[in-house]
C-alpha positions as CSV (number, residue, x, y, z in Angstrom):
1,M,-12.0,-37.7,-14.5
2,A,-10.5,-36.7,-11.4
3,K,-7.6,-34.9,-13.2
4,S,-9.9,-32.8,-15.1
5,K,-11.5,-31.9,-12.1
6,K,-8.1,-30.8,-11.0
7,K,-7.1,-29.4,-13.9
8,G,-10.4,-27.3,-13.8
9,K,-9.6,-26.1,-10.3
10,S,-5.8,-24.7,-11.6
11,S,-7.4,-23.0,-14.7
12,F,-8.4,-20.2,-12.3
13,L,-5.3,-20.0,-10.9
14,P,-3.6,-17.3,-13.4
15,F,-6.7,-15.2,-13.9
16,I,-7.2,-14.8,-9.8
17,G,-3.2,-13.9,-10.0
18,F,-3.6,-11.3,-12.3
19,L,-6.4,-9.8,-10.4
20,S,-4.5,-9.6,-7.4
21,F,-1.2,-8.4,-9.3
22,L,-3.8,-5.5,-10.5
23,F,-5.0,-4.8,-7.0
24,S,-1.5,-4.5,-5.4
25,V,-0.2,-2.3,-8.5
26,A,-3.6,-0.2,-7.8
27,A,-2.4,0.0,-4.0
28,I,0.7,1.3,-4.9
29,C,-0.6,4.3,-7.4
30,F,-2.6,5.3,-4.6
31,G,0.6,6.1,-2.8
32,F,0.7,9.2,-4.7
33,A,-2.8,10.7,-3.3
34,P,-2.7,11.9,0.3
35,F,-2.4,9.8,3.2
36,I,-2.6,12.2,5.7
37,T,-4.2,15.2,6.1
38,T,-4.6,18.2,8.3
39,K,-7.1,20.7,9.2
40,G,-7.3,23.4,11.7
41,S,-9.1,22.5,14.9
42,Y,-11.1,25.7,15.4
43,S,-11.1,26.9,11.6
44,G,-11.6,24.0,9.7
45,A,-9.2,25.4,7.0
46,D,-6.9,22.8,5.0
47,Y,-3.2,23.0,6.0
48,G,-1.7,20.3,3.8
49,Y,-1.4,17.0,3.5
50,L,0.9,14.4,2.9
51,T,1.3,11.5,0.1
52,G,2.5,8.1,0.9
53,F,5.6,8.1,-0.8
54,Q,6.5,11.4,0.7
55,E,5.5,9.8,3.7
56,A,7.3,6.7,3.2
57,F,10.9,7.9,1.2
58,G,10.8,11.6,2.5
59,A,10.7,14.8,0.8
60,T,12.9,17.6,0.6
61,Q,12.0,21.5,-1.0
62,K,13.8,24.2,-1.5
63,S,12.2,27.4,0.7
64,G,12.5,29.6,-2.4
65,D,9.7,27.7,-3.9
66,G,7.5,28.6,-1.3
67,T,5.7,26.3,1.5
68,P,4.8,22.9,0.3
69,S,1.7,21.2,0.7
70,W,3.4,18.8,3.5
71,G,5.3,21.9,5.1
72,I,3.3,21.3,8.7
73,F,4.5,17.9,8.9
74,A,8.5,19.2,8.2
75,D,10.6,17.7,10.6
76,D,13.4,20.0,9.9
77,S,12.7,23.4,7.8
78,T,15.9,26.0,7.8
79,L,16.0,28.8,5.6
80,S,17.3,27.1,2.6
81,E,15.0,24.1,2.8
82,W,11.9,22.1,4.1
83,V,13.1,18.5,5.1
84,I,10.7,15.5,6.0
85,S,12.4,12.3,6.9
86,P,11.4,9.2,6.0
87,K,9.6,6.9,8.1
88,V,10.2,3.0,7.9
89,G,6.9,1.6,9.2
90,L,5.3,3.0,5.5
91,M,8.7,2.0,3.7
92,I,8.2,-1.9,4.6
93,A,4.3,-1.4,3.5
94,F,5.2,0.0,0.4
95,I,7.9,-2.9,-0.3
96,L,5.6,-5.6,1.2
97,I,2.9,-4.9,-1.3
98,A,5.6,-4.7,-3.9
99,V,7.0,-7.9,-3.3
100,G,3.4,-9.4,-3.1
101,A,2.4,-8.3,-6.4
102,L,6.0,-9.9,-8.0
103,F,4.6,-13.1,-6.3
104,A,1.2,-12.7,-7.9
105,L,2.5,-12.0,-11.1
106,L,4.9,-15.1,-10.9
107,S,2.0,-17.6,-10.4
108,V,0.5,-16.0,-13.9
109,F,3.3,-17.6,-15.4
110,C,3.6,-20.9,-13.0
111,K,0.7,-22.6,-15.5
112,K,2.2,-26.2,-15.7
113,K,3.4,-26.1,-12.0
114,R,0.4,-25.8,-9.9
115,N,2.5,-26.2,-6.6
116,A,4.5,-23.4,-7.0
117,A,1.3,-21.2,-8.7
118,L,0.0,-22.0,-5.0
119,L,2.9,-21.2,-2.9
120,S,3.5,-17.8,-5.2
121,L,-0.6,-16.9,-4.5
122,F,-0.2,-17.8,-0.8
123,L,3.0,-16.0,-0.2
124,G,2.0,-12.8,-2.0
125,G,-1.4,-13.0,-0.5
126,I,0.5,-12.9,2.9
127,L,2.3,-10.0,2.1
128,M,-0.4,-7.7,0.5
129,L,-2.7,-8.2,3.3
130,A,-0.1,-7.5,5.7
131,A,0.8,-4.3,3.5
132,G,-2.9,-3.6,3.2
133,I,-3.4,-3.6,7.3
134,M,-0.2,-1.4,7.5
135,F,-1.7,1.1,5.1
136,F,-4.2,2.2,8.1
137,F,-1.7,3.5,10.2
138,P,0.1,6.0,8.6
139,I,-0.3,8.4,11.4
140,S,1.3,6.1,13.7
141,F,4.4,5.3,11.8
142,G,4.9,9.1,11.3
143,N,4.5,9.9,15.1
144,Y,2.1,12.8,14.4
145,T,0.6,14.8,17.3
146,G,-2.5,16.8,17.0
147,G,-2.2,20.2,19.0
148,L,-4.1,23.2,17.1
149,V,-4.2,20.8,13.6
150,N,-6.5,17.7,13.7
151,V,-4.5,15.2,11.6
152,S,-6.5,12.2,9.9
153,L,-6.2,9.8,7.3
154,G,-6.3,10.5,3.9
155,Y,-8.3,9.3,0.9
156,G,-4.7,7.5,-0.7
157,A,-4.0,5.3,2.5
158,I,-7.8,4.2,2.6
159,I,-8.1,3.1,-0.9
160,S,-4.5,1.9,-0.7
161,G,-5.2,-0.2,2.0
162,I,-8.6,-1.5,1.1
163,L,-6.9,-2.9,-2.5
164,G,-3.9,-4.5,-0.7
165,I,-6.5,-6.4,1.6
166,L,-8.8,-7.4,-1.3
167,G,-5.5,-8.3,-3.2
168,G,-4.2,-10.6,-0.5
169,L,-7.9,-12.0,0.0
170,F,-8.4,-13.0,-3.4
171,S,-5.2,-14.6,-3.2
172,L,-5.6,-16.4,0.0
173,S,-9.1,-17.4,-1.2
174,A,-7.7,-19.1,-4.8
175,V,-5.2,-21.2,-2.5
176,I,-8.2,-22.4,-0.6
177,Y,-10.3,-22.6,-2.9
178,S,-7.8,-25.2,-4.7
179,K,-7.2,-27.2,-2.0
180,I,-10.6,-28.3,-1.5
């Protein structure tokens, strides 16, 4: 009787692992959405946005192609190109959520090894939770200051953060529930 109870508790681990994997992949996909947006302090006009991947890994655009949507954030602009340098804090967040997704997916394939699945879910949950929290701080990682422009958090950062935290909480709650 006790064996069937343990088997029943471990049968939901692959489902939770796959659900956490989907949440983290969706969080990564929202890295293409605006993470930081700007509006004029007085006019309220939009001055552009910066996606998560542009901030994390940097971006370059030739000046002849016009001003990019992230031109206001450029670290260096010359007559030939606009450049934004990579920001390590957000890069680490994307790496953490990707590794957390791999751990969550690994737990799906550990059907016969319950302890390995639990360890994988635990590690993936911690990484996803940390990345989800880090997604709420792209303005701090970029060290952007206001001035005449209001810099605010974009919807991509908010949704990525929520999905990362949800994926981490699902993984950790599965580990806690299976140990009860």
